[in-house]
ZAFIVEX-860087 format. One line per field, with one value per residue: residue number from 0; chain; x, z, y of N, C-alpha, C, O, CB in turn. Coordinates in steps of 0.05 Angstrom, whole numbers, plus 5000, padded with zeros to 4 digits. Glycine has a CB too. Example, Ala and Ser with C-alpha at 12.3 -4.5 7.8 and 13.67 -1.06 7.14 Angstrom:
2
i: [0; 1] .
ch: [A; A] .
nxx: [5264; 5257] .
nzz: [5156; 5142] .
nyy: [4886; 4955] .
caxx: [5246; 5273] .
cazz: [5156; 5143] .
cayy: [4910; 4979] .
cxx: [5264; 5258] .
czz: [5156; 5157] .
cyy: [4934; 5001] .
oxx: [5285; 5268] .
ozz: [5169; 5161] .
oyy: [4934; 5023] .
cbxx: [5226; 5282] .
cbzz: [5181; 5114] .
cbyy: [4911; 4988] .
END
This chain:
121
i: [0; 1; 2; 3; 4; 5; 6; 7; 8; 9; 10; 11; 12; 13; 14; 15; 16; 17; 18; 19; 20; 21; 22; 23; 24; 25; 26; 27; 28; 29; 30; 31; 32; 33; 34; 35; 36; 37; 38; 39; 40; 41; 42; 43; 44; 45; 46; 47; 48; 49; 50; 51; 52; 53; 54; 55; 56; 57; 58; 59; 60; 61; 62; 63; 64; 65; 66; 67; 68; 69; 70; 71; 72; 73; 74; 75; 76; 77; 78; 79; 80; 81; 82; 83; 84; 85; 86; 87; 88; 89; 90; 91; 92; 93; 94; 95; 96; 97; 98; 99; 100; 101; 102; 103; 104; 105; 106; 107; 108; 109; 110; 111; 112; 113; 114; 115; 116; 117; 118; 119; 120] .
ch: [A; A; A; A; A; A; A; A; A; A; A; A; A; A; A; A; A; A; A; A; A; A; A; A; A; A; A; A; A; A; A; A; A; A; A; A; A; A; A; A; A; A; A; A; A; A; A; A; A; A; A; A; A; A; A; A; A; A; A; A; A; A; A; A; A; A; A; A; A; A; A; A; A; A; A; A; A; A; A; A; A; A; A; A; A; A; A; A; A; A; A; A; A; A; A; A; A; A; A; A; A; A; A; A; A; A; A; A; A; A; A; A; A; A; A; A; A; A; A; A; A] .
nxx: [7628; 7608; 7643; 7685; 7677; 7667; 7716; 7747; 7726; 7739; 7785; 7792; 7760; 7797; 7833; 7805; 7803; 7851; 7912; 7937; 7923; 7946; 7935; 7878; 7862; 7881; 7849; 7804; 7814; 7797; 7748; 7703; 7701; 7703; 7657; 7619; 7635; 7624; 7566; 7503; 7487; 7531; 7559; 7535; 7535; 7592; 7629; 7607; 7604; 7649; 7672; 7650; 7668; 7713; 7699; 7704; 7758; 7821; 7861; 7858; 7866; 7845; 7791; 7781; 7790; 7748; 7698; 7710; 7700; 7656; 7606; 7609; 7608; 7554; 7525; 7519; 7506; 7452; 7391; 7368; 7403; 7431; 7400; 7378; 7427; 7474; 7473; 7454; 7497; 7539; 7526; 7529; 7579; 7602; 7585; 7601; 7653; 7661; 7642; 7666; 7688; 7652; 7619; 7659; 7668; 7607; 7611; 7645; 7618; 7572; 7594; 7609; 7553; 7544; 7582; 7562; 7600; 7644; 7709; 7712; 7737] .
nzz: [1892; 1941; 1966; 1968; 2001; 2046; 2058; 2064; 2104; 2151; 2154; 2163; 2207; 2245; 2237; 2269; 2309; 2335; 2383; 2374; 2373; 2338; 2287; 2283; 2275; 2226; 2198; 2199; 2177; 2117; 2114; 2091; 2037; 2046; 2077; 2040; 2001; 2032; 2047; 2075; 2122; 2134; 2150; 2193; 2229; 2225; 2224; 2256; 2308; 2325; 2326; 2360; 2408; 2422; 2436; 2491; 2494; 2519; 2488; 2461; 2416; 2378; 2398; 2373; 2319; 2310; 2318; 2271; 2234; 2230; 2207; 2149; 2165; 2185; 2149; 2111; 2143; 2158; 2176; 2220; 2249; 2261; 2294; 2334; 2354; 2347; 2351; 2412; 2439; 2432; 2452; 2507; 2516; 2503; 2550; 2598; 2586; 2603; 2655; 2705; 2708; 2695; 2745; 2778; 2763; 2774; 2836; 2845; 2827; 2858; 2916; 2923; 2929; 2983; 3014; 3013; 2989; 2935; 2945; 2998; 3031] .
nyy: [8237; 8241; 8198; 8226; 8278; 8251; 8234; 8284; 8299; 8268; 8279; 8332; 8334; 8313; 8351; 8403; 8383; 8386; 8392; 8438; 8504; 8538; 8506; 8505; 8553; 8570; 8531; 8551; 8602; 8603; 8592; 8586; 8560; 8506; 8504; 8511; 8462; 8428; 8431; 8446; 8417; 8376; 8415; 8441; 8389; 8378; 8420; 8460; 8438; 8424; 8477; 8511; 8493; 8523; 8574; 8571; 8568; 8578; 8613; 8668; 8686; 8643; 8651; 8696; 8680; 8654; 8683; 8711; 8683; 8662; 8691; 8667; 8622; 8613; 8639; 8592; 8550; 8562; 8598; 8577; 8548; 8591; 8624; 8588; 8566; 8584; 8638; 8640; 8612; 8644; 8697; 8673; 8664; 8710; 8743; 8710; 8715; 8774; 8769; 8771; 8822; 8853; 8844; 8868; 8920; 8935; 8928; 8972; 9015; 9014; 9016; 9072; 9096; 9070; 9085; 9137; 9182; 9183; 9157; 9162; 9127] .
caxx: [7625; 7600; 7664; 7709; 7672; 7670; 7748; 7756; 7704; 7753; 7818; 7781; 7759; 7830; 7855; 7785; 7807; 7880; 7909; 7945; 7909; 7949; 7923; 7852; 7860; 7891; 7831; 7783; 7815; 7784; 7726; 7672; 7699; 7694; 7621; 7605; 7637; 7611; 7535; 7491; 7480; 7564; 7570; 7528; 7548; 7622; 7645; 7598; 7604; 7674; 7679; 7629; 7677; 7727; 7686; 7710; 7785; 7842; 7872; 7844; 7868; 7829; 7766; 7778; 7789; 7719; 7687; 7715; 7691; 7635; 7591; 7612; 7592; 7523; 7511; 7520; 7491; 7425; 7374; 7358; 7423; 7442; 7378; 7377; 7446; 7502; 7480; 7460; 7525; 7560; 7517; 7532; 7611; 7610; 7575; 7617; 7680; 7665; 7624; 7684; 7703; 7621; 7619; 7681; 7655; 7584; 7616; 7657; 7593; 7552; 7612; 7603; 7527; 7542; 7597; 7552; 7606; 7666; 7727; 7705; 7748] .
cazz: [1903; 1975; 1980; 1976; 2017; 2075; 2057; 2070; 2132; 2169; 2151; 2168; 2239; 2257; 2242; 2280; 2340; 2335; 2405; 2376; 2372; 2313; 2269; 2290; 2267; 2205; 2185; 2205; 2156; 2091; 2119; 2071; 2011; 2062; 2080; 2005; 1990; 2049; 2050; 2098; 2145; 2150; 2163; 2225; 2238; 2234; 2232; 2277; 2329; 2331; 2327; 2387; 2433; 2412; 2448; 2511; 2498; 2533; 2469; 2454; 2379; 2374; 2387; 2351; 2287; 2313; 2315; 2245; 2214; 2240; 2194; 2133; 2174; 2193; 2122; 2100; 2160; 2160; 2193; 2244; 2267; 2274; 2312; 2358; 2364; 2346; 2367; 2439; 2450; 2424; 2472; 2534; 2514; 2511; 2577; 2606; 2581; 2622; 2681; 2727; 2701; 2702; 2777; 2789; 2756; 2794; 2859; 2848; 2823; 2882; 2937; 2926; 2944; 3007; 3031; 3012; 2968; 2921; 2955; 3025; 3046] .
cayy: [8261; 8227; 8188; 8255; 8293; 8235; 8232; 8302; 8306; 8256; 8296; 8364; 8336; 8314; 8386; 8416; 8370; 8386; 8409; 8470; 8526; 8547; 8487; 8509; 8575; 8561; 8516; 8579; 8626; 8605; 8563; 8586; 8542; 8486; 8501; 8503; 8437; 8402; 8431; 8458; 8390; 8368; 8447; 8437; 8367; 8376; 8452; 8483; 8419; 8441; 8507; 8518; 8489; 8546; 8598; 8566; 8562; 8600; 8624; 8694; 8690; 8627; 8658; 8713; 8669; 8637; 8707; 8726; 8662; 8647; 8694; 8654; 8589; 8623; 8631; 8568; 8532; 8568; 8616; 8568; 8545; 8619; 8635; 8569; 8553; 8599; 8667; 8636; 8607; 8667; 8711; 8663; 8659; 8731; 8752; 8698; 8728; 8793; 8770; 8780; 8850; 8872; 8844; 8883; 8951; 8938; 8934; 8994; 9033; 9009; 9022; 9100; 9098; 9062; 9106; 9161; 9201; 9177; 9161; 9166; 9107] .
cxx: [7624; 7623; 7685; 7698; 7674; 7705; 7760; 7739; 7726; 7778; 7813; 7772; 7786; 7836; 7834; 7790; 7837; 7889; 7924; 7932; 7915; 7935; 7896; 7848; 7863; 7865; 7805; 7789; 7806; 7768; 7700; 7681; 7693; 7665; 7612; 7611; 7619; 7575; 7528; 7490; 7500; 7568; 7560; 7538; 7575; 7636; 7633; 7600; 7630; 7686; 7664; 7645; 7707; 7729; 7699; 7747; 7801; 7853; 7854; 7842; 7849; 7801; 7756; 7772; 7751; 7698; 7685; 7708; 7668; 7606; 7586; 7597; 7570; 7516; 7504; 7503; 7456; 7413; 7374; 7380; 7436; 7424; 7380; 7397; 7465; 7502; 7467; 7481; 7542; 7553; 7529; 7567; 7617; 7609; 7594; 7644; 7688; 7650; 7647; 7681; 7672; 7615; 7632; 7670; 7624; 7591; 7622; 7637; 7573; 7568; 7604; 7571; 7525; 7559; 7580; 7563; 7634; 7689; 7731; 7719; 7777] .
czz: [1933; 1987; 1987; 1991; 2046; 2080; 2071; 2098; 2155; 2166; 2167; 2202; 2255; 2264; 2261; 2312; 2345; 2361; 2401; 2361; 2343; 2283; 2266; 2273; 2234; 2187; 2184; 2180; 2136; 2100; 2105; 2054; 2029; 2072; 2060; 1997; 2011; 2052; 2077; 2123; 2153; 2161; 2189; 2240; 2249; 2242; 2260; 2309; 2341; 2341; 2354; 2412; 2435; 2431; 2478; 2517; 2511; 2512; 2460; 2421; 2363; 2372; 2375; 2327; 2292; 2300; 2284; 2223; 2218; 2222; 2168; 2136; 2177; 2171; 2108; 2120; 2162; 2182; 2223; 2261; 2274; 2294; 2342; 2371; 2366; 2368; 2400; 2454; 2446; 2448; 2502; 2531; 2513; 2544; 2598; 2609; 2599; 2644; 2701; 2729; 2708; 2733; 2787; 2788; 2773; 2817; 2866; 2841; 2842; 2912; 2946; 2947; 2974; 3027; 3035; 3001; 2963; 2939; 2982; 3048; 3056] .
cyy: [8254; 8217; 8212; 8265; 8275; 8230; 8259; 8314; 8290; 8267; 8327; 8356; 8335; 8344; 8404; 8407; 8370; 8399; 8440; 8485; 8535; 8534; 8496; 8528; 8580; 8541; 8543; 8599; 8622; 8590; 8564; 8573; 8516; 8478; 8498; 8479; 8419; 8409; 8438; 8437; 8380; 8397; 8446; 8416; 8371; 8404; 8464; 8461; 8423; 8461; 8524; 8513; 8511; 8566; 8599; 8563; 8583; 8623; 8641; 8692; 8670; 8632; 8676; 8701; 8660; 8657; 8715; 8707; 8650; 8655; 8676; 8628; 8590; 8622; 8608; 8539; 8541; 8597; 8601; 8557; 8570; 8628; 8616; 8561; 8574; 8621; 8662; 8633; 8633; 8690; 8701; 8667; 8690; 8752; 8729; 8706; 8759; 8801; 8779; 8813; 8867; 8866; 8865; 8918; 8954; 8942; 8963; 9021; 9037; 9024; 9052; 9108; 9088; 9079; 9141; 9192; 9178; 9186; 9166; 9144; 9111] .
oxx: [7641; 7628; 7698; 7713; 7683; 7715; 7778; 7741; 7729; 7794; 7829; 7778; 7795; 7840; 7846; 7783; 7847; 7875; 7924; 7928; 7898; 7928; 7888; 7832; 7846; 7866; 7792; 7771; 7802; 7772; 7681; 7659; 7673; 7654; 7595; 7592; 7605; 7561; 7542; 7493; 7499; 7582; 7576; 7548; 7582; 7650; 7645; 7598; 7632; 7703; 7670; 7641; 7720; 7750; 7705; 7758; 7792; 7853; 7833; 7823; 7839; 7787; 7733; 7753; 7735; 7684; 7665; 7709; 7662; 7588; 7563; 7582; 7559; 7499; 7484; 7492; 7439; 7426; 7379; 7377; 7452; 7434; 7384; 7394; 7472; 7516; 7471; 7487; 7559; 7572; 7538; 7578; 7639; 7625; 7601; 7657; 7711; 7644; 7641; 7673; 7669; 7605; 7622; 7666; 7619; 7580; 7612; 7641; 7560; 7555; 7596; 7569; 7508; 7553; 7583; 7550; 7643; 7691; 7753; 7715; 7787] .
ozz: [1948; 2011; 2008; 2010; 2066; 2102; 2087; 2108; 2176; 2184; 2180; 2220; 2272; 2285; 2272; 2333; 2360; 2365; 2416; 2337; 2326; 2263; 2243; 2255; 2221; 2162; 2164; 2167; 2127; 2094; 2106; 2045; 2021; 2073; 2058; 1985; 2004; 2059; 2097; 2146; 2177; 2181; 2207; 2263; 2273; 2261; 2279; 2331; 2366; 2358; 2363; 2433; 2456; 2441; 2488; 2539; 2512; 2518; 2451; 2406; 2342; 2354; 2366; 2313; 2274; 2280; 2273; 2199; 2208; 2219; 2164; 2121; 2173; 2166; 2094; 2112; 2167; 2198; 2244; 2285; 2293; 2312; 2365; 2393; 2389; 2388; 2415; 2475; 2463; 2461; 2518; 2552; 2523; 2556; 2618; 2630; 2607; 2653; 2714; 2749; 2722; 2746; 2804; 2807; 2785; 2826; 2883; 2849; 2844; 2927; 2969; 2968; 2989; 3050; 3051; 3001; 2979; 2949; 2990; 3072; 3070] .
oyy: [8264; 8220; 8215; 8263; 8285; 8225; 8258; 8337; 8302; 8259; 8340; 8372; 8350; 8357; 8422; 8418; 8352; 8419; 8459; 8481; 8540; 8546; 8494; 8524; 8592; 8539; 8549; 8610; 8645; 8567; 8548; 8566; 8504; 8456; 8480; 8469; 8400; 8391; 8436; 8447; 8372; 8400; 8451; 8419; 8369; 8408; 8474; 8472; 8426; 8463; 8547; 8525; 8509; 8574; 8620; 8558; 8605; 8647; 8632; 8695; 8675; 8623; 8678; 8708; 8662; 8653; 8723; 8713; 8628; 8639; 8668; 8615; 8569; 8604; 8606; 8518; 8524; 8610; 8613; 8556; 8570; 8641; 8625; 8551; 8581; 8626; 8681; 8645; 8640; 8700; 8717; 8674; 8696; 8767; 8741; 8705; 8765; 8823; 8799; 8826; 8887; 8885; 8879; 8934; 8975; 8961; 8977; 9043; 9057; 9040; 9058; 9119; 9097; 9084; 9160; 9214; 9163; 9209; 9173; 9143; 9093] .
cbxx: [7601; 7577; 7677; 7718; 7645; 7652; 7761; 7757; 7663; 7753; 7829; 7746; 7741; 7856; 7862; 7756; 7794; 7893; 7921; 7971; 7916; 7976; 7925; 7845; 7877; 7919; 7824; 7790; 7838; 7796; 7716; 7657; 7729; 7707; 7603; 7617; 7669; 7628; 7522; 7462; 7467; 7596; 7558; 7502; 7549; 7638; 7637; 7555; 7600; 7680; 7667; 7600; 7681; 7715; 7650; 7693; 7796; 7870; 7880; 7862; 7903; 7834; 7754; 7799; 7819; 7709; 7702; 7746; 7707; 7633; 7595; 7636; 7598; 7516; 7521; 7554; 7507; 7414; 7339; 7336; 7442; 7445; 7345; 7368; 7453; 7507; 7460; 7451; 7541; 7554; 7488; 7517; 7625; 7599; 7536; 7614; 7679; 7669; 7606; 7717; 7719; 7589; 7632; 7712; 7649; 7568; 7634; 7683; 7579; 7549; 7644; 7600; 7506; 7548; 7628; 7547; 7610; 7666; 7734; 7673; 7746] .
cbzz: [1892; 1977; 1962; 1956; 2008; 2071; 2021; 2047; 2131; 2167; 2109; 2142; 2249; 2229; 2201; 2267; 2345; 2310; 2431; 2368; 2394; 2314; 2278; 2317; 2281; 2217; 2204; 2238; 2148; 2066; 2152; 2057; 1987; 2080; 2088; 1980; 1987; 2087; 2044; 2090; 2137; 2124; 2147; 2230; 2219; 2210; 2205; 2268; 2320; 2320; 2297; 2390; 2438; 2389; 2447; 2514; 2474; 2545; 2451; 2466; 2365; 2388; 2399; 2348; 2277; 2350; 2331; 2243; 2212; 2274; 2192; 2130; 2198; 2206; 2107; 2097; 2192; 2170; 2178; 2239; 2256; 2252; 2295; 2353; 2350; 2315; 2349; 2444; 2434; 2388; 2469; 2540; 2484; 2492; 2580; 2595; 2548; 2612; 2690; 2720; 2660; 2681; 2789; 2769; 2715; 2797; 2866; 2831; 2803; 2887; 2928; 2891; 2930; 3007; 3012; 3033; 2978; 2893; 2944; 3026; 3031] .
cbyy: [8276; 8200; 8166; 8279; 8306; 8200; 8229; 8316; 8286; 8229; 8303; 8376; 8311; 8303; 8412; 8408; 8336; 8399; 8392; 8477; 8545; 8548; 8458; 8515; 8586; 8546; 8485; 8598; 8637; 8598; 8559; 8615; 8540; 8490; 8524; 8521; 8428; 8402; 8405; 8468; 8364; 8357; 8477; 8434; 8350; 8363; 8479; 8497; 8390; 8444; 8521; 8497; 8454; 8557; 8596; 8545; 8556; 8582; 8607; 8723; 8681; 8612; 8658; 8728; 8632; 8629; 8726; 8736; 8643; 8653; 8716; 8654; 8573; 8651; 8641; 8565; 8533; 8540; 8619; 8549; 8527; 8643; 8629; 8548; 8530; 8613; 8698; 8622; 8580; 8680; 8710; 8627; 8638; 8740; 8749; 8680; 8735; 8812; 8737; 8770; 8854; 8858; 8821; 8877; 8954; 8919; 8918; 8991; 9025; 8969; 9018; 9112; 9082; 9036; 9109; 9162; 9240; 9191; 9173; 9164; 9086] .
END
């Protein structure tokens, strides 16, 4: 069984690092079976280590696929991985994605206070 897991892990790693986001999304589509097959340790070591990098990808569909599949992965990875690793990186990714928009919104909300009224300029 261990030899089979190693063989699948090699191929899975190659797919998770494929330059095509379509390939990566395909792997994430039904990830729960792979998590069960690999077990907790290899889910953390193999799957999570690659999946976390998807949060920085330009392809929004890959980031969306990450969020769709992370529940199954977190269930297999365990509570400690979820609390110490997955959630902080998800929060960081989400806050980073909206940071420019929030900065613009903040400046728009502060601007009327500086002018004294909305639309003064």
